[in-house]
TIGUMAR-115058 format. One record per atom (N, C-alpha, C, CB): x, z, y; atom name. Coordinates in Angstrom, 3 decimals. Glycine has a CB too. Layout:
N
(r (X; Z; Y); CA);
...
REM end
This chain:
86
(r (59.748; 60.300; 68.119); N);
(r (60.957; 61.038; 67.839); CA);
(r (62.185; 60.221; 68.252); C);
(r (61.024; 61.406; 66.353); CB);
(r (62.190; 58.938; 67.930); N);
(r (63.300; 58.067; 68.299); CA);
(r (63.360; 57.909; 69.818); C);
(r (63.161; 56.689; 67.616); CB);
(r (62.232; 57.837; 70.439); N);
(r (62.193; 57.702; 71.892); CA);
(r (62.776; 58.937; 72.570); C);
(r (60.756; 57.466; 72.368); CB);
(r (62.515; 60.108; 72.012); N);
(r (63.057; 61.348; 72.580); CA);
(r (64.579; 61.350; 72.488); C);
(r (62.475; 62.583; 71.852); CB);
(r (65.123; 60.911; 71.356); N);
(r (66.577; 60.841; 71.195); CA);
(r (67.174; 59.812; 72.165); C);
(r (66.944; 60.479; 69.731); CB);
(r (66.502; 58.720; 72.347); N);
(r (66.989; 57.698; 73.269); CA);
(r (67.027; 58.225; 74.703); C);
(r (66.108; 56.446; 73.191); CB);
(r (65.988; 58.960; 75.084); N);
(r (65.947; 59.550; 76.425); CA);
(r (67.076; 60.560; 76.598); C);
(r (64.585; 60.226; 76.681); CB);
(r (67.316; 61.386; 75.585); N);
(r (68.398; 62.377; 75.653); CA);
(r (69.760; 61.691; 75.759); C);
(r (68.364; 63.298; 74.414); CB);
(r (69.964; 60.628; 75.006); N);
(r (71.242; 59.911; 75.055); CA);
(r (71.468; 59.279; 76.429); C);
(r (71.289; 58.829; 73.964); CB);
(r (70.445; 58.662; 76.972); N);
(r (70.565; 58.053; 78.290); CA);
(r (70.836; 59.117; 79.344); C);
(r (69.296; 57.267; 78.640); CB);
(r (70.167; 60.261; 79.238); N);
(r (70.389; 61.355; 80.190); CA);
(r (71.823; 61.872; 80.088); C);
(r (69.389; 62.505; 79.938); CB);
(r (72.345; 61.986; 78.871); N);
(r (73.713; 62.461; 78.680); CA);
(r (74.719; 61.474; 79.253); C);
(r (73.995; 62.696; 77.198); CB);
(r (74.482; 60.191; 79.040); N);
(r (75.384; 59.165; 79.581); CA);
(r (75.347; 59.181; 81.110); C);
(r (74.998; 57.758; 79.048); CB);
(r (74.168; 59.325; 81.682); N);
(r (74.034; 59.372; 83.140); CA);
(r (74.724; 60.614; 83.705); C);
(r (72.545; 59.358; 83.546); CB);
(r (74.577; 61.742; 83.037); N);
(r (75.218; 62.974; 83.507); CA);
(r (76.736; 62.854; 83.428); C);
(r (74.737; 64.185; 82.683); CB);
(r (77.240; 62.274; 82.357); N);
(r (78.688; 62.084; 82.212); CA);
(r (79.220; 61.166; 83.292); C);
(r (79.025; 61.516; 80.831); CB);
(r (78.525; 60.094; 83.569); N);
(r (78.946; 59.169; 84.617); CA);
(r (78.949; 59.854; 85.979); C);
(r (78.031; 57.941; 84.645); CB);
(r (77.945; 60.679; 86.238); N);
(r (77.879; 61.391; 87.515); CA);
(r (79.040; 62.372; 87.653); C);
(r (76.543; 62.134; 87.646); CB);
(r (79.368; 63.082; 86.590); N);
(r (80.478; 64.035; 86.640); CA);
(r (81.815; 63.323; 86.818); C);
(r (80.506; 64.885; 85.369); CB);
(r (81.974; 62.184; 86.181); N);
(r (83.224; 61.431; 86.305); CA);
(r (83.379; 60.791; 87.679); C);
(r (83.294; 60.359; 85.234); CB);
(r (82.301; 60.627; 88.411); N);
(r (82.359; 60.003; 89.735); CA);
(r (82.987; 60.928; 90.769); C);
(r (80.962; 59.599; 90.188); CB);
(r (82.916; 62.234; 90.569); N);
(r (83.473; 63.196; 91.514); CA);
(r (84.910; 63.515; 91.138); C);
(r (82.626; 64.484; 91.551); CB);
(r (85.822; 63.519; 92.115); N);
(r (87.220; 63.861; 91.804); CA);
(r (87.353; 65.344; 91.465); C);
(r (88.142; 63.504; 92.992); CB);
(r (88.371; 65.650; 90.676); N);
(r (88.633; 67.036; 90.309); CA);
(r (89.096; 67.796; 91.554); C);
(r (89.700; 67.123; 89.171); CB);
(r (88.771; 69.079; 91.657); N);
(r (89.225; 69.852; 92.819); CA);
(r (90.744; 69.987; 92.805); C);
(r (88.564; 71.251; 92.837); CB);
(r (91.302; 70.105; 93.996); N);
(r (92.748; 70.270; 94.105); CA);
(r (93.161; 71.582; 93.449); C);
(r (93.198; 70.235; 95.587); CB);
(r (94.309; 71.583; 92.756); N);
(r (94.771; 72.834; 92.151); CA);
(r (95.122; 73.846; 93.240); C);
(r (95.995; 72.580; 91.237); CB);
(r (94.972; 75.098; 92.903); N);
(r (95.296; 76.154; 93.850); CA);
(r (96.798; 76.162; 94.110); C);
(r (94.823; 77.529; 93.324); CB);
(r (97.213; 76.305; 95.353); N);
(r (98.648; 76.373; 95.625); CA);
(r (99.229; 77.657; 95.037); C);
(r (98.921; 76.301; 97.148); CB);
(r (100.482; 77.559; 94.622); N);
(r (101.128; 78.723; 94.043); CA);
(r (101.350; 79.778; 95.122); C);
(r (102.462; 78.332; 93.378); CB);
(r (101.118; 81.031; 94.732); N);
(r (101.360; 82.126; 95.663); CA);
(r (102.866; 82.340; 95.768); C);
(r (100.634; 83.433; 95.205); CB);
(r (103.341; 82.634; 96.961); N);
(r (104.771; 82.913; 97.081); CA);
(r (105.126; 84.195; 96.329); C);
(r (105.179; 83.031; 98.567); CB);
(r (106.294; 84.186; 95.715); N);
(r (106.768; 85.337; 94.951); CA);
(r (107.834; 86.037; 95.776); C);
(r (107.327; 84.908; 93.549); CB);
(r (107.747; 87.349; 95.855); N);
(r (108.740; 88.095; 96.631); CA);
(r (110.119; 87.947; 95.985); C);
(r (108.345; 89.596; 96.735); CB);
(r (111.146; 88.174; 96.776); N);
(r (112.520; 88.069; 96.277); CA);
(r (112.755; 89.053; 95.132); C);
(r (113.530; 88.326; 97.414); CB);
(r (112.187; 90.250; 95.265); N);
(r (112.365; 91.265; 94.224); CA);
(r (111.728; 90.814; 92.907); C);
(r (111.758; 92.609; 94.675); CB);
(r (110.513; 90.249; 92.976); N);
(r (109.841; 89.784; 91.765); CA);
(r (110.555; 88.565; 91.188); C);
(r (108.370; 89.449; 92.059); CB);
(r (111.030; 87.664; 92.045); N);
(r (111.764; 86.491; 91.561); CA);
(r (113.025; 86.916; 90.825); C);
(r (112.122; 85.555; 92.726); CB);
(r (113.704; 87.923; 91.364); N);
(r (114.913; 88.445; 90.705); CA);
(r (114.563; 89.071; 89.355); C);
(r (115.618; 89.488; 91.608); CB);
(r (113.467; 89.797; 89.308); N);
(r (113.039; 90.444; 88.061); CA);
(r (112.654; 89.397; 87.019); C);
(r (111.850; 91.398; 88.323); CB);
(r (111.955; 88.344; 87.435); N);
(r (111.575; 87.277; 86.516); CA);
(r (112.829; 86.556; 86.010); C);
(r (110.609; 86.277; 87.207); CB);
(r (113.797; 86.323; 86.894); N);
(r (115.049; 85.685; 86.477); CA);
(r (115.783; 86.547; 85.467); C);
(r (115.949; 85.415; 87.687); CB);
(r (115.753; 87.859; 85.648); N);
(r (116.387; 88.781; 84.706); CA);
(r (115.709; 88.704; 83.335); C);
(r (116.334; 90.225; 85.248); CB);
(r (114.391; 88.624; 83.331); N);
(r (113.655; 88.500; 82.062); CA);
(r (114.013; 87.179; 81.388); C);
(r (112.115; 88.588; 82.300); CB);
(r (114.074; 86.096; 82.171); N);
(r (114.454; 84.793; 81.617); CA);
(r (115.846; 84.849; 80.995); C);
(r (114.408; 83.710; 82.709); CB);
(r (116.786; 85.525; 81.667); N);
(r (118.140; 85.670; 81.146); CA);
(r (118.133; 86.431; 79.824); C);
(r (119.033; 86.386; 82.166); CB);
(r (117.365; 87.514; 79.766); N);
(r (117.280; 88.288; 78.535); CA);
(r (116.653; 87.476; 77.405); C);
(r (116.480; 89.561; 78.769); CB);
(r (115.633; 86.660; 77.725); N);
(r (115.018; 85.806; 76.708); CA);
(r (116.012; 84.768; 76.187); C);
(r (113.777; 85.108; 77.279); CB);
(r (116.786; 84.170; 77.093); N);
(r (117.782; 83.177; 76.679); CA);
(r (118.849; 83.824; 75.794); C);
(r (118.439; 82.519; 77.914); CB);
(r (119.270; 85.017; 76.160); N);
(r (120.270; 85.737; 75.364); CA);
(r (119.707; 86.061; 73.982); C);
(r (120.713; 87.037; 76.084); CB);
(r (118.462; 86.509; 73.913); N);
(r (117.836; 86.821; 72.631); CA);
(r (117.713; 85.574; 71.766); C);
(r (116.456; 87.449; 72.847); CB);
(r (117.425; 84.431; 72.387); N);
(r (117.299; 83.179; 71.641); CA);
(r (118.641; 82.776; 71.046); C);
(r (116.761; 82.058; 72.548); CB);
(r (119.717; 82.921; 71.828); N);
(r (121.056; 82.586; 71.347); CA);
(r (121.449; 83.501; 70.191); C);
(r (122.085; 82.692; 72.489); CB);
(r (121.069; 84.765; 70.284); N);
(r (121.407; 85.741; 69.241); CA);
(r (120.488; 85.651; 68.031); C);
(r (121.353; 87.142; 69.809); CB);
(r (119.499; 84.774; 68.093); N);
(r (118.590; 84.608; 66.963); CA);
(r (117.440; 85.590; 66.954); C);
(r (119.342; 84.736; 65.694); CB);
(r (117.204; 86.261; 68.048); N);
(r (116.114; 87.225; 68.151); CA);
(r (114.961; 86.642; 68.954); C);
(r (116.605; 88.528; 68.793); CB);
(r (114.695; 85.360; 68.764); N);
(r (113.662; 84.665; 69.526); CA);
(r (112.299; 84.977; 68.922); C);
(r (113.919; 83.134; 69.545); CB);
(r (111.542; 85.837; 69.582); N);
(r (110.201; 86.197; 69.119); CA);
(r (109.163; 85.406; 69.894); C);
(r (109.949; 87.715; 69.273); CB);
(r (107.920; 85.536; 69.490); N);
(r (106.839; 84.820; 70.160); CA);
(r (106.289; 85.563; 71.362); C);
(r (105.730; 84.555; 69.193); CB);
(r (106.763; 86.748; 71.637); N);
(r (106.187; 87.525; 72.723); CA);
(r (107.230; 88.006; 73.702); C);
(r (105.435; 88.694; 72.178); CB);
(r (106.732; 88.486; 74.829); N);
(r (107.583; 89.034; 75.869); CA);
(r (107.050; 90.411; 76.204); C);
(r (107.627; 88.111; 77.132); CB);
(r (107.947; 91.384; 76.215); N);
(r (107.578; 92.731; 76.628); CA);
(r (108.387; 93.038; 77.877); C);
(r (107.838; 93.793; 75.488); CB);
(r (107.709; 93.220; 78.990); N);
(r (108.385; 93.503; 80.256); CA);
(r (107.639; 94.631; 80.947); C);
(r (108.453; 92.232; 81.168); CB);
(r (108.381; 95.509; 81.541); N);
(r (107.802; 96.626; 82.277); CA);
(r (107.988; 96.371; 83.761); C);
(r (108.447; 97.979; 81.857); CB);
(r (106.932; 96.555; 84.513); N);
(r (107.051; 96.369; 85.947); CA);
(r (107.528; 97.664; 86.579); C);
(r (105.711; 95.918; 86.561); CB);
(r (108.159; 97.511; 87.711); N);
(r (108.698; 98.682; 88.404); CA);
(r (107.557; 99.489; 89.012); C);
(r (109.711; 98.258; 89.501); CB);
(r (107.646; 100.776; 88.869); N);
(r (106.578; 101.624; 89.393); CA);
(r (107.087; 102.627; 90.417); C);
(r (105.896; 102.357; 88.263); CB);
(r (108.341; 102.553; 90.810); N);
(r (108.843; 103.528; 91.775); CA);
(r (108.204; 103.273; 93.138); C);
(r (110.392; 103.460; 91.875); CB);
(r (108.161; 104.278; 93.950); N);
(r (107.533; 104.192; 95.266); CA);
(r (108.283; 103.181; 96.120); C);
(r (107.505; 105.579; 95.960); CB);
(r (107.547; 102.308; 96.764); N);
(r (108.141; 101.311; 97.647); CA);
(r (108.534; 100.025; 96.950); C);
(r (109.333; 101.884; 98.308); CB);
(r (108.481; 99.975; 95.634); N);
(r (108.846; 98.754; 94.910); CA);
(r (107.629; 97.850; 94.787); C);
(r (109.418; 99.090; 93.506); CB);
(r (107.885; 96.559; 94.724); N);
(r (106.794; 95.603; 94.528); CA);
(r (106.253; 95.717; 93.106); C);
(r (107.271; 94.157; 94.811); CB);
(r (104.950; 95.585; 92.973); N);
(r (104.339; 95.497; 91.653); CA);
(r (104.349; 94.024; 91.275); C);
(r (102.872; 96.101; 91.633); CB);
(r (105.176; 93.662; 90.320); N);
(r (105.370; 92.261; 89.949); CA);
(r (104.538; 91.852; 88.739); C);
(r (106.829; 92.003; 89.667); CB);
(r (103.597; 92.677; 88.317); N);
(r (102.869; 92.382; 87.085); CA);
(r (102.101; 91.067; 87.170); C);
(r (101.911; 93.514; 86.766); CB);
(r (101.433; 90.786; 88.289); N);
(r (100.696; 89.524; 88.420); CA);
(r (101.636; 88.326; 88.400); C);
(r (99.874; 89.517; 89.711); CB);
(r (102.764; 88.439; 89.091); N);
(r (103.723; 87.351; 89.136); CA);
(r (104.313; 87.085; 87.750); C);
(r (104.835; 87.667; 90.136); CB);
(r (104.593; 88.152; 87.002); N);
(r (105.141; 87.999; 85.651); CA);
(r (104.116; 87.335; 84.743); C);
(r (105.564; 89.368; 85.071); CB);
(r (102.868; 87.778; 84.828); N);
(r (101.820; 87.155; 84.015); CA);
(r (101.649; 85.685; 84.369); C);
(r (100.492; 87.891; 84.198); CB);
(r (101.646; 85.362; 85.661); N);
(r (101.511; 83.972; 86.087); CA);
(r (102.670; 83.121; 85.569); C);
(r (101.437; 83.890; 87.615); CB);
(r (103.884; 83.657; 85.650); N);
(r (105.071; 82.901; 85.252); CA);
(r (105.112; 82.637; 83.746); C);
(r (106.327; 83.646; 85.677); CB);
(r (104.783; 83.653; 82.960); N);
(r (104.941; 83.540; 81.515); CA);
(r (103.662; 83.131; 80.794); C);
(r (105.425; 84.840; 80.961); CB);
(r (102.560; 82.943; 81.506); N);
(r (101.321; 82.575; 80.829); CA);
(r (101.199; 81.070; 80.622); C);
(r (100.134; 83.079; 81.616); CB);
(r (102.137; 80.304; 81.156); N);
(r (102.076; 78.848; 81.050); CA);
(r (102.292; 78.340; 79.643); C);
(r (103.087; 78.232; 81.952); CB);
(r (103.457; 77.804; 79.373); N);
(r (103.700; 77.122; 78.105); CA);
(r (104.368; 77.999; 77.062); C);
(r (104.540; 75.913; 78.337); CB);
(r (104.370; 79.271; 77.228); N);
(r (105.035; 80.143; 76.257); CA);
(r (104.044; 80.679; 75.270); C);
(r (105.750; 81.291; 76.950); CB);
REM end
């Protein structure tokens, strides 16, 4: 029984060492954001800053993406921007 635990521990140490020997993959480059989406994200940031100053700082963000014909769908960009440290 003790020998089995010793073998498992040695195997775990060897596996950890092997994983640490390989460098982490490079992070994915950020996708470019269209000017329209960047403007929309900046507008949301402005509204959040205004709400914080007014004391209406909540833990969430509610934003609607534009759905008119020909407009960019900024939902992915908004999620990417606000999913970080907020």
